[in-house]
N, CA, C and O atoms as a GROMACS GRO file, in nm:
protein
  228
    1UNK      N    1  -1.899  -0.966  -0.756
    1UNK     CA    2  -1.788  -0.917  -0.855
    1UNK      C    3  -1.730  -1.038  -0.913
    1UNK      O    4  -1.746  -1.142  -0.849
    2UNK      N    5  -1.671  -1.040  -1.010
    2UNK     CA    6  -1.622  -1.164  -1.098
    2UNK      C    7  -1.469  -1.143  -1.043
    2UNK      O    8  -1.427  -1.046  -0.979
    3UNK      N    9  -1.395  -1.259  -1.085
    3UNK     CA   10  -1.269  -1.273  -1.074
    3UNK      C   11  -1.198  -1.209  -1.133
    3UNK      O   12  -1.101  -1.178  -1.064
    4UNK      N   13  -1.194  -1.167  -1.239
    4UNK     CA   14  -1.134  -1.033  -1.314
    4UNK      C   15  -1.135  -0.898  -1.243
    4UNK      O   16  -1.038  -0.825  -1.224
    5UNK      N   17  -1.253  -0.880  -1.210
    5UNK     CA   18  -1.256  -0.758  -1.112
    5UNK      C   19  -1.206  -0.754  -0.987
    5UNK      O   20  -1.156  -0.652  -0.938
    6UNK      N   21  -1.216  -0.862  -0.929
    6UNK     CA   22  -1.153  -0.884  -0.814
    6UNK      C   23  -0.985  -0.858  -0.825
    6UNK      O   24  -0.923  -0.775  -0.758
    7UNK      N   25  -0.924  -0.954  -0.931
    7UNK     CA   26  -0.779  -0.926  -0.933
    7UNK      C   27  -0.768  -0.785  -0.986
    7UNK      O   28  -0.664  -0.737  -0.941
    8UNK      N   29  -0.838  -0.690  -1.070
    8UNK     CA   30  -0.795  -0.543  -1.065
    8UNK      C   31  -0.792  -0.490  -0.923
    8UNK      O   32  -0.691  -0.430  -0.887
    9UNK      N   33  -0.881  -0.505  -0.848
    9UNK     CA   34  -0.891  -0.457  -0.712
    9UNK      C   35  -0.768  -0.468  -0.638
    9UNK      O   36  -0.698  -0.376  -0.594
   10UNK      N   37  -0.746  -0.621  -0.628
   10UNK     CA   38  -0.612  -0.657  -0.560
   10UNK      C   39  -0.489  -0.598  -0.613
   10UNK      O   40  -0.396  -0.567  -0.540
   11UNK      N   41  -0.488  -0.580  -0.758
   11UNK     CA   42  -0.370  -0.515  -0.794
   11UNK      C   43  -0.392  -0.349  -0.764
   11UNK      O   44  -0.302  -0.289  -0.704
   12UNK      N   45  -0.476  -0.300  -0.794
   12UNK     CA   46  -0.518  -0.162  -0.689
   12UNK      C   47  -0.457  -0.128  -0.591
   12UNK      O   48  -0.379  -0.036  -0.566
   13UNK      N   49  -0.518  -0.250  -0.507
   13UNK     CA   50  -0.463  -0.243  -0.359
   13UNK      C   51  -0.295  -0.242  -0.316
   13UNK      O   52  -0.232  -0.174  -0.234
   14UNK      N   53  -0.258  -0.344  -0.408
   14UNK     CA   54  -0.105  -0.362  -0.416
   14UNK      C   55  -0.015  -0.252  -0.413
   14UNK      O   56   0.068  -0.215  -0.330
   15UNK      N   57  -0.062  -0.194  -0.562
   15UNK     CA   58   0.004  -0.074  -0.607
   15UNK      C   59  -0.014   0.051  -0.478
   15UNK      O   60   0.079   0.110  -0.424
   16UNK      N   61  -0.147   0.066  -0.454
   16UNK     CA   62  -0.144   0.205  -0.329
   16UNK      C   63  -0.064   0.156  -0.195
   16UNK      O   64  -0.023   0.236  -0.111
   17UNK      N   65  -0.049   0.018  -0.186
   17UNK     CA   66   0.001  -0.023  -0.061
   17UNK      C   67   0.190   0.027  -0.080
   17UNK      O   68   0.264   0.065   0.011
   18UNK      N   69   0.226   0.008  -0.231
   18UNK     CA   70   0.336   0.034  -0.274
   18UNK      C   71   0.385   0.189  -0.235
   18UNK      O   72   0.482   0.225  -0.169
   19UNK      N   73   0.280   0.268  -0.301
   19UNK     CA   74   0.316   0.377  -0.325
   19UNK      C   75   0.316   0.442  -0.174
   19UNK      O   76   0.393   0.536  -0.152
   20UNK      N   77   0.243   0.399  -0.081
   20UNK     CA   78   0.231   0.444   0.056
   20UNK      C   79   0.385   0.419   0.132
   20UNK      O   80   0.452   0.500   0.197
   21UNK      N   81   0.413   0.280   0.100
   21UNK     CA   82   0.566   0.245   0.143
   21UNK      C   83   0.672   0.325   0.098
   21UNK      O   84   0.765   0.354   0.173
   22UNK      N   85   0.663   0.374  -0.045
   22UNK     CA   86   0.767   0.469  -0.120
   22UNK      C   87   0.764   0.601  -0.061
   22UNK      O   88   0.864   0.673  -0.059
   23UNK      N   89   0.647   0.636  -0.009
   23UNK     CA   90   0.628   0.788   0.069
   23UNK      C   91   0.698   0.769   0.188
   23UNK      O   92   0.797   0.839   0.208
   24UNK      N   93   0.659   0.673   0.284
   24UNK     CA   94   0.733   0.632   0.401
   24UNK      C   95   0.871   0.635   0.402
   24UNK      O   96   0.933   0.688   0.494
   25UNK      N   97   0.928   0.580   0.301
   25UNK     CA   98   1.073   0.569   0.290
   25UNK      C   99   1.133   0.693   0.255
   25UNK      O  100   1.244   0.716   0.302
   26UNK      N  101   1.076   0.784   0.174
   26UNK     CA  102   1.094   0.882   0.124
   26UNK      C  103   1.074   0.998   0.253
   26UNK      O  104   1.155   1.090   0.265
   27UNK      N  105   0.989   0.986   0.320
   27UNK     CA  106   0.983   1.084   0.444
   27UNK      C  107   1.118   1.064   0.542
   27UNK      O  108   1.166   1.156   0.607
   28UNK      N  109   1.159   0.952   0.541
   28UNK     CA  110   1.256   0.902   0.648
   28UNK      C  111   1.414   0.995   0.580
   28UNK      O  112   1.515   1.027   0.644
   29UNK      N  113   1.385   1.018   0.434
   29UNK     CA  114   1.531   1.048   0.372
   29UNK      C  115   1.525   1.228   0.373
   29UNK      O  116   1.626   1.299   0.365
   30UNK      N  117   1.391   1.276   0.383
   30UNK     CA  118   1.398   1.422   0.344
   30UNK      C  119   1.400   1.523   0.454
   30UNK      O  120   1.331   1.507   0.556
   31UNK      N  121   1.491   1.648   0.432
   31UNK     CA  122   1.497   1.719   0.558
   31UNK      C  123   1.429   1.836   0.536
   31UNK      O  124   1.404   1.910   0.631
   32UNK      N  125   1.385   1.869   0.390
   32UNK     CA  126   1.330   2.004   0.351
   32UNK      C  127   1.176   1.976   0.408
   32UNK      O  128   1.115   1.870   0.396
   33UNK      N  129   1.135   2.082   0.463
   33UNK     CA  130   1.007   2.061   0.542
   33UNK      C  131   0.912   2.080   0.453
   33UNK      O  132   0.817   2.007   0.478
   34UNK      N  133   0.894   2.156   0.344
   34UNK     CA  134   0.821   2.194   0.231
   34UNK      C  135   0.798   2.042   0.179
   34UNK      O  136   0.687   1.990   0.168
   35UNK      N  137   0.926   1.979   0.149
   35UNK     CA  138   0.916   1.830   0.057
   35UNK      C  139   0.837   1.741   0.169
   35UNK      O  140   0.759   1.655   0.129
   36UNK      N  141   0.853   1.759   0.291
   36UNK     CA  142   0.824   1.654   0.377
   36UNK      C  143   0.674   1.651   0.382
   36UNK      O  144   0.606   1.549   0.377
   37UNK      N  145   0.622   1.800   0.394
   37UNK     CA  146   0.467   1.817   0.402
   37UNK      C  147   0.408   1.766   0.262
   37UNK      O  148   0.297   1.713   0.265
   38UNK      N  149   0.458   1.774   0.172
   38UNK     CA  150   0.398   1.733   0.026
   38UNK      C  151   0.400   1.560   0.016
   38UNK      O  152   0.311   1.484  -0.022
   39UNK      N  153   0.532   1.533   0.066
   39UNK     CA  154   0.513   1.392   0.055
   39UNK      C  155   0.420   1.324   0.176
   39UNK      O  156   0.368   1.214   0.154
   40UNK      N  157   0.404   1.372   0.273
   40UNK     CA  158   0.305   1.312   0.356
   40UNK      C  159   0.168   1.345   0.310
   40UNK      O  160   0.078   1.268   0.344
   41UNK      N  161   0.138   1.451   0.236
   41UNK     CA  162   0.005   1.465   0.176
   41UNK      C  163  -0.039   1.360   0.060
   41UNK      O  164  -0.150   1.312   0.040
   42UNK      N  165   0.096   1.336  -0.017
   42UNK     CA  166   0.070   1.235  -0.104
   42UNK      C  167   0.062   1.076  -0.041
   42UNK      O  168   0.025   0.980  -0.110
   43UNK      N  169   0.103   1.066   0.095
   43UNK     CA  170   0.113   0.941   0.153
   43UNK      C  171  -0.032   0.948   0.193
   43UNK      O  172  -0.081   0.836   0.188
   44UNK      N  173  -0.106   1.027   0.226
   44UNK     CA  174  -0.238   1.044   0.284
   44UNK      C  175  -0.314   1.022   0.193
   44UNK      O  176  -0.406   0.946   0.221
   45UNK      N  177  -0.311   1.062   0.088
   45UNK     CA  178  -0.404   1.066  -0.056
   45UNK      C  179  -0.404   0.919  -0.076
   45UNK      O  180  -0.512   0.860  -0.070
   46UNK      N  181  -0.273   0.840  -0.104
   46UNK     CA  182  -0.260   0.719  -0.129
   46UNK      C  183  -0.331   0.626  -0.020
   46UNK      O  184  -0.368   0.516  -0.061
   47UNK      N  185  -0.355   0.655   0.111
   47UNK     CA  186  -0.412   0.600   0.205
   47UNK      C  187  -0.559   0.588   0.179
   47UNK      O  188  -0.624   0.484   0.191
   48UNK      N  189  -0.612   0.726   0.135
   48UNK     CA  190  -0.740   0.746   0.104
   48UNK      C  191  -0.800   0.646  -0.007
   48UNK      O  192  -0.905   0.582  -0.007
   49UNK      N  193  -0.704   0.655  -0.095
   49UNK     CA  194  -0.754   0.552  -0.226
   49UNK      C  195  -0.737   0.401  -0.177
   49UNK      O  196  -0.818   0.315  -0.211
   50UNK      N  197  -0.639   0.376  -0.105
   50UNK     CA  198  -0.643   0.217  -0.074
   50UNK      C  199  -0.737   0.199   0.023
   50UNK      O  200  -0.763   0.079   0.034
   51UNK      N  201  -0.804   0.274   0.104
   51UNK     CA  202  -0.919   0.259   0.177
   51UNK      C  203  -1.051   0.263   0.103
   51UNK      O  204  -1.147   0.190   0.130
   52UNK      N  205  -1.048   0.354   0.005
   52UNK     CA  206  -1.172   0.327  -0.090
   52UNK      C  207  -1.183   0.187  -0.166
   52UNK      O  208  -1.291   0.131  -0.179
   53UNK      N  209  -1.056   0.131  -0.216
   53UNK     CA  210  -1.066   0.020  -0.289
   53UNK      C  211  -1.092  -0.106  -0.182
   53UNK      O  212  -1.157  -0.208  -0.201
   54UNK      N  213  -1.034  -0.073  -0.090
   54UNK     CA  214  -1.052  -0.174   0.025
   54UNK      C  215  -1.206  -0.194   0.062
   54UNK      O  216  -1.258  -0.303   0.087
   55UNK      N  217  -1.270  -0.070   0.062
   55UNK     CA  218  -1.437  -0.082   0.092
   55UNK      C  219  -1.530  -0.124  -0.006
   55UNK      O  220  -1.651  -0.138   0.013
   56UNK      N  221  -1.450  -0.148  -0.143
   56UNK     CA  222  -1.534  -0.216  -0.211
   56UNK      C  223  -1.546  -0.365  -0.200
   56UNK      O  224  -1.628  -0.428  -0.267
   57UNK      N  225  -1.467  -0.418  -0.121
   57UNK     CA  226  -1.453  -0.543  -0.087
   57UNK      C  227  -1.539  -0.580   0.005
   57UNK      O  228  -1.538  -0.695   0.048
   0.00000   0.00000   0.00000
């Protein structure tokens, strides 16, 4: 993997971690159960994407 490709993967990991953090923060503020379920699904999806990028390393 070139240094440029590694930089892209690192950026992607950072973005996915950021999305996970924002989903977690949002979950703490939501009271509507439907919205909570939706955000939990988003958080799970971003965790899967993060894991996929991480496994490239």
